[in-house]
BABA-730951 format. One record per residue (C-alpha): residue number from 1; z, y, x. Coordinates in Angstrom, 3 decimals, padded with zeros to 6 digits. Each point is the difference from the previous one (the first is absolute). Example, Ala and Ser with C-alpha at 12.3 -4.5 7.8 and 13.67 -1.06 7.14 Angstrom:
# residues 2
NODE,1,007.800,-004.500,012.300
NODE,2,-000.660,003.440,001.370
***
This chain:
# residues 548
NODE,1,000.181,-000.006,000.148
NODE,2,-000.984,003.867,001.467
NODE,3,003.085,001.532,000.452
NODE,4,000.238,003.547,-002.054
NODE,5,-000.229,002.529,002.763
NODE,6,002.651,002.899,000.484
NODE,7,-000.665,003.626,000.360
NODE,8,001.289,001.499,003.583
NODE,9,001.835,-003.554,000.045
NODE,10,002.596,001.107,-002.085
NODE,11,-000.714,000.192,-003.535
NODE,12,-002.322,-002.462,-001.560
NODE,13,-003.208,000.540,-002.168
NODE,14,000.624,-001.265,-003.535
NODE,15,-002.169,-003.387,-000.416
NODE,16,-002.882,002.196,-002.367
NODE,17,-000.191,002.074,003.706
NODE,18,-000.185,-003.119,001.849
NODE,19,-003.170,-001.343,-001.579
NODE,20,-001.855,003.510,001.185
NODE,21,000.760,-001.583,003.676
NODE,22,-000.314,-003.402,-000.600
NODE,23,-003.815,-002.052,-000.403
NODE,24,-001.332,000.017,-003.276
NODE,25,-000.593,-003.385,-000.113
NODE,26,004.106,-000.688,001.021
NODE,27,001.398,002.896,-002.347
NODE,28,-000.071,-001.737,-003.350
NODE,29,001.271,-003.447,001.338
NODE,30,002.891,002.409,002.139
NODE,31,001.248,001.701,-003.764
NODE,32,-000.532,-003.688,-001.460
NODE,33,002.400,-001.450,002.515
NODE,34,002.149,002.954,-000.127
NODE,35,000.457,000.066,-003.646
NODE,36,001.388,-003.651,000.390
NODE,37,002.732,000.362,002.000
NODE,38,003.313,000.029,-002.527
NODE,39,001.679,003.079,-000.355
NODE,40,003.799,-001.164,001.286
NODE,41,002.652,000.946,-002.346
NODE,42,003.740,-001.054,000.062
NODE,43,000.255,-003.789,001.143
NODE,44,-003.141,000.661,002.541
NODE,45,002.405,002.571,001.315
NODE,46,002.594,-002.614,000.597
NODE,47,000.543,-000.277,004.112
NODE,48,-000.601,-003.191,001.655
NODE,49,002.980,-000.129,002.583
NODE,50,002.101,003.115,-000.863
NODE,51,002.860,-000.653,-002.723
NODE,52,-000.318,000.953,-003.764
NODE,53,001.915,-001.388,-002.773
NODE,54,-001.699,-002.220,-002.302
NODE,55,000.213,002.315,-002.744
NODE,56,001.719,003.434,-000.350
NODE,57,001.955,002.786,001.782
NODE,58,000.778,-000.207,003.679
NODE,59,001.525,002.782,002.876
NODE,60,002.679,-000.203,002.876
NODE,61,000.289,-002.633,001.673
NODE,62,003.419,-001.583,000.268
NODE,63,002.723,-002.619,001.361
NODE,64,-002.187,-001.541,002.568
NODE,65,001.067,-002.591,002.045
NODE,66,-000.812,-002.884,002.092
NODE,67,001.788,-003.452,-000.486
NODE,68,-000.962,-003.855,001.275
NODE,69,-003.448,000.773,000.195
NODE,70,-000.376,002.408,-003.192
NODE,71,-000.584,003.647,-000.380
NODE,72,001.272,001.257,-003.117
NODE,73,-001.313,003.610,-001.566
NODE,74,001.549,001.213,-002.771
NODE,75,-001.169,003.381,-001.495
NODE,76,000.171,002.638,-003.084
NODE,77,-001.530,-001.961,-003.092
NODE,78,-000.218,001.084,-003.232
NODE,79,-001.285,-003.654,-001.883
NODE,80,-000.462,001.331,-003.522
NODE,81,-002.837,002.891,000.578
NODE,82,-002.417,001.251,003.039
NODE,83,001.940,003.414,000.705
NODE,84,003.189,000.994,000.871
NODE,85,002.804,-001.531,-002.150
NODE,86,003.253,-001.884,-000.031
NODE,87,000.484,-001.229,003.456
NODE,88,000.833,-003.419,001.225
NODE,89,-000.751,-001.768,003.027
NODE,90,-003.159,-002.156,000.728
NODE,91,-000.167,-002.531,002.315
NODE,92,-002.548,-001.703,001.945
NODE,93,000.008,-002.541,003.068
NODE,94,-002.154,-000.419,002.929
NODE,95,-000.403,-002.249,003.456
NODE,96,-001.546,002.407,001.827
NODE,97,000.160,003.289,-001.774
NODE,98,-003.221,-000.351,-001.279
NODE,99,-001.025,-002.377,-002.378
NODE,100,002.808,000.844,-002.750
NODE,101,001.139,-002.014,-002.708
NODE,102,001.652,001.466,-003.410
NODE,103,003.634,-000.820,-001.096
NODE,104,001.807,000.307,-002.879
NODE,105,001.859,003.268,-000.507
NODE,106,003.482,000.338,002.019
NODE,107,001.778,003.084,-001.273
NODE,108,-000.051,000.940,-003.478
NODE,109,001.323,003.164,-001.296
NODE,110,003.381,000.030,-002.361
NODE,111,002.574,002.483,-001.066
NODE,112,000.556,001.902,003.370
NODE,113,-003.674,000.405,000.311
NODE,114,-003.014,-000.524,001.173
NODE,115,-000.290,-001.410,003.288
NODE,116,-001.546,002.651,002.291
NODE,117,-001.136,-000.618,004.258
NODE,118,002.512,-001.911,002.499
NODE,119,-000.302,-002.572,002.620
NODE,120,001.571,-003.657,000.550
NODE,121,001.484,-001.720,002.968
NODE,122,001.322,-003.494,000.839
NODE,123,003.527,000.430,000.788
NODE,124,000.097,-003.263,002.089
NODE,125,003.690,000.482,001.069
NODE,126,001.132,000.319,-003.504
NODE,127,001.535,003.117,000.376
NODE,128,-000.309,000.885,-004.450
NODE,129,001.581,-003.144,-000.676
NODE,130,-002.403,-001.464,-002.268
NODE,131,-001.609,-003.131,001.653
NODE,132,001.016,-002.567,-000.981
NODE,133,000.034,-004.257,001.044
NODE,134,-001.698,000.842,002.926
NODE,135,-002.630,002.002,-001.676
NODE,136,-001.166,003.693,001.947
NODE,137,000.399,003.080,-002.764
NODE,138,-002.906,002.340,000.051
NODE,139,001.032,003.293,-001.391
NODE,140,-001.697,002.490,-001.581
NODE,141,000.675,003.710,000.368
NODE,142,-001.387,002.246,-003.000
NODE,143,000.044,003.099,-001.665
NODE,144,001.654,000.307,-003.854
NODE,145,-002.490,002.115,-001.952
NODE,146,002.046,001.436,-003.063
NODE,147,-003.196,001.461,-002.176
NODE,148,002.108,001.535,-002.962
NODE,149,002.199,001.800,002.573
NODE,150,-002.979,001.018,002.147
NODE,151,-001.404,001.988,-003.217
NODE,152,003.214,000.982,-000.827
NODE,153,000.054,002.428,003.148
NODE,154,002.532,-001.630,001.035
NODE,155,000.056,-000.403,004.574
NODE,156,001.884,-003.730,-000.068
NODE,157,-002.709,-001.813,-001.496
NODE,158,-000.622,-002.232,003.155
NODE,159,002.708,-002.178,001.984
NODE,160,-000.500,-002.883,002.417
NODE,161,000.394,-003.587,-001.029
NODE,162,-000.057,-003.549,001.704
NODE,163,-001.341,-003.258,-001.397
NODE,164,000.356,-003.510,001.962
NODE,165,-002.936,-002.797,-000.095
NODE,166,001.578,-003.555,001.324
NODE,167,-003.244,-001.791,-000.202
NODE,168,-002.539,002.046,002.456
NODE,169,-000.551,003.107,-002.746
NODE,170,-001.570,-002.002,-002.774
NODE,171,002.877,000.942,-002.237
NODE,172,003.043,002.705,000.057
NODE,173,003.431,000.460,-001.303
NODE,174,000.928,003.788,-000.033
NODE,175,003.100,001.506,001.060
NODE,176,002.554,-000.368,-002.416
NODE,177,001.793,002.755,001.927
NODE,178,-002.680,002.660,000.045
NODE,179,-001.064,002.531,001.126
NODE,180,001.376,-000.131,003.009
NODE,181,-000.765,003.568,000.863
NODE,182,000.183,001.969,-003.158
NODE,183,-001.585,003.434,-000.105
NODE,184,001.753,002.437,001.264
NODE,185,-001.561,002.780,-001.962
NODE,186,-003.547,000.080,002.302
NODE,187,-003.232,000.245,-002.061
NODE,188,-002.519,-002.158,001.676
NODE,189,002.343,-002.342,001.316
NODE,190,-001.914,-003.542,000.487
NODE,191,-002.151,-002.412,002.091
NODE,192,002.566,-001.414,001.706
NODE,193,-000.866,-002.206,003.897
NODE,194,002.577,-001.921,001.531
NODE,195,-000.645,-002.036,003.012
NODE,196,002.269,-001.950,002.718
NODE,197,000.622,002.776,002.550
NODE,198,001.145,-002.437,002.747
NODE,199,000.323,002.539,002.978
NODE,200,003.235,001.632,-002.439
NODE,201,000.621,-003.345,-001.600
NODE,202,-000.523,001.167,-003.761
NODE,203,-001.962,-000.160,-002.963
NODE,204,-001.704,003.829,-000.083
NODE,205,-001.432,001.595,-003.046
NODE,206,-002.216,002.857,000.162
NODE,207,-000.658,001.567,-003.677
NODE,208,-002.248,002.947,-000.906
NODE,209,001.324,003.110,-002.076
NODE,210,-002.685,002.687,-000.636
NODE,211,-000.085,001.658,003.132
NODE,212,001.979,-002.237,002.822
NODE,213,000.934,-003.525,000.694
NODE,214,003.590,-001.586,-000.051
NODE,215,001.220,-001.957,002.183
NODE,216,003.029,-002.716,-001.358
NODE,217,001.391,-003.140,001.421
NODE,218,002.444,-003.643,-001.043
NODE,219,000.716,-002.402,001.630
NODE,220,-000.212,-002.575,-003.387
NODE,221,-003.100,001.687,-002.027
NODE,222,002.405,001.012,-003.123
NODE,223,002.418,002.813,001.360
NODE,224,-002.106,002.844,001.887
NODE,225,000.945,003.386,001.943
NODE,226,-002.131,002.695,000.566
NODE,227,-000.595,001.303,003.939
NODE,228,-002.345,002.589,-000.364
NODE,229,-002.896,001.617,-001.040
NODE,230,-003.637,001.275,001.763
NODE,231,-002.536,002.020,-000.823
NODE,232,000.607,002.799,-002.023
NODE,233,-002.278,002.435,001.936
NODE,234,-002.197,-002.599,002.003
NODE,235,-003.512,-001.445,-000.281
NODE,236,-001.748,000.265,-003.558
NODE,237,001.988,001.611,-003.127
NODE,238,-002.443,000.828,-002.574
NODE,239,000.920,-002.907,-002.575
NODE,240,002.844,-002.451,-000.444
NODE,241,000.953,-002.422,002.723
NODE,242,-000.259,-003.400,-001.002
NODE,243,-000.218,-003.676,001.577
NODE,244,002.029,000.290,003.509
NODE,245,-000.016,-002.493,002.785
NODE,246,001.378,-000.072,003.086
NODE,247,000.766,-002.607,002.666
NODE,248,-000.306,-000.005,003.940
NODE,249,-002.984,-000.603,002.527
NODE,250,-000.776,-000.926,003.354
NODE,251,-002.721,002.341,001.342
NODE,252,-002.775,-001.584,001.068
NODE,253,-000.297,-000.912,003.835
NODE,254,003.296,001.476,000.807
NODE,255,003.820,-001.005,-000.834
NODE,256,000.763,002.842,-001.703
NODE,257,001.227,-000.197,-003.556
NODE,258,-000.171,002.769,-002.690
NODE,259,000.247,-000.055,-003.962
NODE,260,-002.655,000.892,-002.526
NODE,261,000.846,001.137,-003.492
NODE,262,-002.899,-000.227,-002.703
NODE,263,000.237,002.289,-002.638
NODE,264,-002.808,000.762,-002.745
NODE,265,000.260,002.535,-002.122
NODE,266,-002.160,001.168,-003.370
NODE,267,-001.383,002.646,-000.203
NODE,268,-000.686,001.160,003.650
NODE,269,-002.103,-002.638,001.400
NODE,270,-002.020,001.109,002.956
NODE,271,-002.978,000.374,-002.142
NODE,272,001.767,000.541,-003.188
NODE,273,001.979,-002.302,-002.440
NODE,274,001.595,-002.812,001.262
NODE,275,000.575,-001.039,003.921
NODE,276,002.375,-001.320,002.330
NODE,277,001.164,002.243,003.508
NODE,278,002.325,-001.824,002.439
NODE,279,002.469,001.326,002.516
NODE,280,000.801,-001.110,003.411
NODE,281,003.839,-000.102,001.325
NODE,282,002.941,-001.181,001.414
NODE,283,002.701,-001.270,-002.851
NODE,284,003.208,-000.259,001.794
NODE,285,001.923,-002.078,-002.700
NODE,286,000.864,002.358,-002.113
NODE,287,-002.934,003.290,-000.001
NODE,288,-004.029,-000.032,000.950
NODE,289,-000.822,002.531,002.261
NODE,290,-003.575,000.827,000.049
NODE,291,-002.286,000.210,003.975
NODE,292,-000.554,003.389,001.157
NODE,293,-003.014,000.841,-001.723
NODE,294,001.121,-001.251,-003.254
NODE,295,003.007,001.587,-000.748
NODE,296,-001.714,002.753,-002.324
NODE,297,-003.458,-000.827,-000.774
NODE,298,-002.512,002.012,-002.665
NODE,299,-001.201,-001.202,-003.034
NODE,300,-003.426,-000.739,002.058
NODE,301,002.090,-001.919,002.476
NODE,302,-002.315,-003.131,001.664
NODE,303,002.169,-002.613,-000.334
NODE,304,-001.352,-002.231,-002.864
NODE,305,000.430,-003.626,-000.135
NODE,306,-003.785,000.684,-002.237
NODE,307,-001.880,003.129,-000.808
NODE,308,-002.202,-001.531,-002.373
NODE,309,000.669,000.695,-003.870
NODE,310,000.783,-003.590,-000.954
NODE,311,002.822,-001.426,002.423
NODE,312,003.525,000.676,-001.475
NODE,313,003.647,-001.372,-000.351
NODE,314,-000.665,-002.417,002.392
NODE,315,002.846,-001.515,001.983
NODE,316,000.795,-002.959,002.505
NODE,317,000.559,-004.161,-000.927
NODE,318,003.534,-000.422,001.241
NODE,319,001.692,-003.568,001.747
NODE,320,-003.136,-000.318,002.522
NODE,321,000.766,-002.838,002.314
NODE,322,000.894,001.481,003.309
NODE,323,-002.534,-002.149,001.786
NODE,324,-003.213,001.293,-002.887
NODE,325,001.778,003.839,001.494
NODE,326,-002.295,002.291,-002.119
NODE,327,000.721,002.713,-001.971
NODE,328,-002.215,-001.093,-003.310
NODE,329,-000.741,002.680,-002.666
NODE,330,-002.328,000.512,-003.445
NODE,331,-000.401,002.825,-002.959
NODE,332,-000.998,000.607,-002.777
NODE,333,-003.852,001.269,-000.070
NODE,334,000.017,002.542,-002.514
NODE,335,001.221,003.396,-000.591
NODE,336,001.859,001.266,-002.706
NODE,337,-002.327,003.235,-000.343
NODE,338,-002.182,-002.830,-002.392
NODE,339,001.633,-003.125,000.593
NODE,340,000.142,-000.629,-004.163
NODE,341,-003.480,001.017,000.120
NODE,342,-002.011,-001.727,002.015
NODE,343,-002.968,-002.286,-001.964
NODE,344,001.637,-003.254,-000.172
NODE,345,001.656,-001.244,-003.215
NODE,346,000.815,-003.680,000.865
NODE,347,002.535,001.062,002.693
NODE,348,000.723,003.043,002.043
NODE,349,000.449,000.635,003.633
NODE,350,-000.062,-002.122,003.001
NODE,351,001.908,-000.374,003.344
NODE,352,-001.568,000.693,003.292
NODE,353,-000.354,-002.381,002.454
NODE,354,002.635,-001.363,002.112
NODE,355,000.164,001.831,003.173
NODE,356,002.367,-000.038,003.459
NODE,357,001.824,002.860,001.179
NODE,358,000.432,001.269,003.656
NODE,359,001.960,002.563,001.598
NODE,360,-002.026,001.663,003.128
NODE,361,001.059,003.101,001.964
NODE,362,-002.745,002.280,001.524
NODE,363,001.321,002.803,002.275
NODE,364,003.117,001.103,-002.149
NODE,365,-001.452,-000.737,-003.093
NODE,366,000.820,-003.363,-002.352
NODE,367,-002.486,-001.610,-001.748
NODE,368,000.204,-002.701,-002.861
NODE,369,-003.244,-001.540,-000.388
NODE,370,-001.185,-002.728,-002.346
NODE,371,-002.816,-002.594,-000.472
NODE,372,-000.832,-003.279,-002.033
NODE,373,002.526,-002.652,001.059
NODE,374,-001.833,-002.860,002.102
NODE,375,000.328,-002.676,-003.122
NODE,376,-003.396,001.703,-002.037
NODE,377,-001.870,-001.003,003.035
NODE,378,000.082,-003.854,-000.804
NODE,379,-002.178,001.004,-003.096
NODE,380,-002.731,001.358,002.109
NODE,381,-003.370,-001.682,-000.416
NODE,382,-003.347,000.159,002.488
NODE,383,000.613,002.970,002.091
NODE,384,-003.094,002.225,000.190
NODE,385,000.216,001.688,003.138
NODE,386,-003.019,003.400,001.102
NODE,387,000.581,002.089,003.303
NODE,388,-001.514,003.065,000.947
NODE,389,-001.308,001.451,-003.319
NODE,390,-001.823,002.906,000.119
NODE,391,001.135,002.565,-002.660
NODE,392,-003.209,002.281,-001.387
NODE,393,-000.073,001.288,-003.285
NODE,394,001.900,-002.088,-002.686
NODE,395,-000.084,-003.982,001.598
NODE,396,001.080,-002.656,-001.871
NODE,397,001.767,-002.504,002.278
NODE,398,001.673,-002.592,-002.709
NODE,399,-001.620,-000.962,-003.376
NODE,400,000.909,-002.299,-002.534
NODE,401,-002.558,-002.470,001.197
NODE,402,002.246,-000.555,003.228
NODE,403,003.267,000.521,-001.470
NODE,404,001.896,000.224,-003.422
NODE,405,000.786,003.634,000.420
NODE,406,003.404,-000.438,-003.016
NODE,407,001.761,-001.993,002.857
NODE,408,-000.767,001.200,003.171
NODE,409,001.627,000.268,003.687
NODE,410,-001.959,002.463,001.621
NODE,411,000.680,001.128,003.847
NODE,412,-001.961,002.695,002.144
NODE,413,000.258,001.695,002.980
NODE,414,-001.544,003.557,000.790
NODE,415,000.375,001.124,003.893
NODE,416,-000.177,003.265,001.564
NODE,417,000.045,002.133,-003.030
NODE,418,-002.101,003.319,-000.095
NODE,419,001.155,003.369,-001.827
NODE,420,-001.697,-000.912,-003.235
NODE,421,000.389,-002.184,-003.664
NODE,422,-000.117,-003.550,-000.393
NODE,423,-000.429,-001.325,-003.195
NODE,424,000.273,-003.311,-001.349
NODE,425,-000.196,-000.826,-003.661
NODE,426,-000.014,-003.069,-002.747
NODE,427,-002.948,000.179,-002.869
NODE,428,-001.481,-001.843,-002.667
NODE,429,-003.616,-000.517,-001.212
NODE,430,001.934,002.338,-003.524
NODE,431,-000.288,003.483,002.054
NODE,432,003.458,-000.505,000.943
NODE,433,002.076,000.408,003.716
NODE,434,003.511,000.392,001.285
NODE,435,-000.630,002.299,003.465
NODE,436,002.315,000.153,002.918
NODE,437,-000.344,002.706,002.418
NODE,438,001.673,000.600,003.719
NODE,439,-000.662,003.816,001.218
NODE,440,001.010,-000.558,003.610
NODE,441,000.341,003.385,001.141
NODE,442,002.637,000.448,-003.323
NODE,443,001.269,-003.025,000.606
NODE,444,000.018,-000.879,-003.500
NODE,445,-001.045,-003.054,-002.081
NODE,446,-001.561,000.996,-003.912
NODE,447,000.181,-002.084,-002.857
NODE,448,-002.828,000.844,-002.959
NODE,449,000.071,-002.335,-003.100
NODE,450,-001.282,002.187,-002.602
NODE,451,-003.239,-001.808,000.297
NODE,452,001.621,-003.828,000.239
NODE,453,-000.173,-000.959,-004.123
NODE,454,002.570,001.029,-002.242
NODE,455,002.304,002.599,000.152
NODE,456,-000.552,002.319,-003.636
NODE,457,003.106,-001.584,-000.976
NODE,458,002.628,002.310,002.229
NODE,459,-001.177,003.368,000.990
NODE,460,002.198,-000.625,003.257
NODE,461,-001.524,-003.117,000.702
NODE,462,-003.378,001.546,002.042
NODE,463,000.849,003.864,-000.231
NODE,464,000.638,000.065,003.472
NODE,465,-001.240,-001.907,003.114
NODE,466,003.291,-000.467,001.604
NODE,467,000.561,-000.353,003.933
NODE,468,001.253,-000.985,002.906
NODE,469,000.925,001.215,003.346
NODE,470,-001.215,-002.377,003.234
NODE,471,003.163,-001.107,001.620
NODE,472,-001.109,-001.299,003.195
NODE,473,-001.877,002.303,002.733
NODE,474,-001.866,-002.650,001.501
NODE,475,-004.031,000.169,000.525
NODE,476,-000.793,-003.490,-002.023
NODE,477,000.653,-000.685,-003.407
NODE,478,001.229,-002.965,-001.168
NODE,479,000.091,-001.136,-003.519
NODE,480,001.018,-002.996,-002.057
NODE,481,-001.290,000.029,-004.204
NODE,482,001.774,-002.210,-002.496
NODE,483,-002.418,000.288,-003.103
NODE,484,000.699,-001.747,-002.876
NODE,485,-002.070,000.875,-003.555
NODE,486,001.907,003.055,-000.619
NODE,487,001.974,001.363,003.031
NODE,488,-000.486,000.309,003.927
NODE,489,002.514,000.258,002.287
NODE,490,-000.782,001.996,003.313
NODE,491,001.705,-000.688,003.263
NODE,492,-000.976,002.300,002.509
NODE,493,000.988,-000.006,004.356
NODE,494,002.308,-003.336,-001.176
NODE,495,001.529,001.263,-002.916
NODE,496,000.817,003.403,001.190
NODE,497,-001.931,001.788,-002.818
NODE,498,000.090,-002.051,-003.271
NODE,499,-001.817,000.198,-003.244
NODE,500,000.239,-001.564,-003.473
NODE,501,-002.400,000.682,-002.790
NODE,502,-000.908,-001.118,-003.165
NODE,503,-003.397,000.203,-001.859
NODE,504,-001.813,-001.131,-002.583
NODE,505,-003.633,-000.967,000.424
NODE,506,-001.911,-000.703,-003.379
NODE,507,-002.079,-002.228,002.100
NODE,508,001.082,-002.279,003.613
NODE,509,-000.904,001.494,002.817
NODE,510,-002.706,-001.082,001.625
NODE,511,-000.460,001.935,004.003
NODE,512,002.817,001.523,002.624
NODE,513,-002.160,002.696,001.817
NODE,514,000.546,002.473,002.230
NODE,515,-001.292,003.299,000.581
NODE,516,000.282,003.014,002.093
NODE,517,-000.812,003.780,000.206
NODE,518,-001.297,-001.295,003.565
NODE,519,-001.099,-003.164,001.355
NODE,520,002.876,-002.332,001.506
NODE,521,000.161,-003.687,000.637
NODE,522,002.791,-002.395,-001.162
NODE,523,001.284,-001.900,002.968
NODE,524,001.243,-003.373,-001.929
NODE,525,000.240,-001.364,-003.759
NODE,526,001.330,-002.987,-001.059
NODE,527,000.257,-000.808,-003.883
NODE,528,001.500,-002.910,-001.598
NODE,529,-000.283,-001.451,-003.589
NODE,530,003.305,-000.785,-001.109
NODE,531,-000.210,-003.428,-001.874
NODE,532,002.657,-000.281,-003.048
NODE,533,-002.123,-002.298,-002.024
NODE,534,002.969,-003.199,000.281
NODE,535,002.789,002.657,-001.130
NODE,536,-002.535,001.341,-002.754
NODE,537,-000.571,-003.901,-001.276
NODE,538,003.445,-000.459,000.120
NODE,539,001.071,003.280,-001.831
NODE,540,-002.732,-000.784,-002.854
NODE,541,001.416,-003.792,-000.801
NODE,542,003.167,001.857,-000.173
NODE,543,-000.877,002.757,-002.363
NODE,544,-001.961,-002.602,-002.297
NODE,545,003.466,-002.731,-000.253
NODE,546,002.012,002.950,-000.589
NODE,547,-002.173,000.954,-002.738
NODE,548,000.189,-003.519,-001.168
***
């Protein structure tokens, strides 16, 4: 099939105009083939390998832990509608963080309120006393949200509570002494993230309020004491702080150890709406002190775990074995600006791919990087490799006859960057495209999804291009792109700049192209189709059994 040409390598001509530039004998056949392409909608948008609930609403990941070979993911869930409602904890499990199996709902609302975000820990030493008959308790820590009190304008409508499981997270018993942290008169008092602080031999909780994080300590997960506060005049604040995470990390290539505080906020993200910033510092068992250069960050600072519009409320898995040693992260792949309006009706929202976080130091600056977990590589199909690609005008480097662009990993490297702008894009035969530009003189990425498919469901979805700073000073640009039907996750410069964006093309992507204002060369490109046929078949069989 002839490809629809681009005008100046940026904006596609319509299918009608394409006929003018194609041979007369081919134009009717091309139009016929394009017309036969099924327009995507609803289930066609369901990702191949990112987790989505089978039906209805999902947002923040919660209670993530690893135990006996299984990764557990809980999530904010409303089982009765595809928009936000009375929150439950949904549940899914995986052996590799890639292929997920949805489980029965874990926690339900009760007379104390909705079940908001939180975390879960494996209480190996039974400090809570919940263990019995040799069974290790898993303890979930969550926020109770009282909707009626919130409607009445009261401030104390949120409190912290716990539940425990003796069957590795399948069923839960709520603690009869809840709440374990009553509300002290603070509005927006939520999202407890608890870890075992081995350095200071304590359970440590980070808790979000409107404009700062609070830290609490406990020896038994039931009785908590406030330690300190952080963040009132630091970082981005054009919104409510939510979903914190705190943990120690070894600086790559050294014996130095620092603490990382992940802090989401909404709105106020780098590109508006939801976003997740981070801070690096020291923790003495009581107070978190940011390193020099992070103590008074302004709103548009560069320390974001993801600069894209669609990675929010992410946290890390607990109880990862020491022999593994990785810090593993997952986020909600949407944005509160339009999450309830996206054009899927059976379900709403996906999670990002699982990512490994690393802490590096460049000069006096500490950076948190992230890349896809190694487990994704086992799903790779045949390797497609191209070297020394000459780019002149619009150059298609991959098409749908070579690889399925609805489930693909693409890696490329460009050496010796010039003072110009480099563009690459996904496009289809319907004239739609998602464009990424890198302006080397400005050291800035720009993402344009205004012509990437459906966007009339929200004025905010494609109202403006999003941007991201290039953090690296290297003269080579390397990239990892993970593409799955309606999303792209981009990891530049070994994960120093990460960008996640969603889109809803009316037809599948057919081309991956490079375009430049000047000619340039792509030194190397690798692509792998990600194969999930076996998992898809099993999932379909499971759905059929449930229908029966």
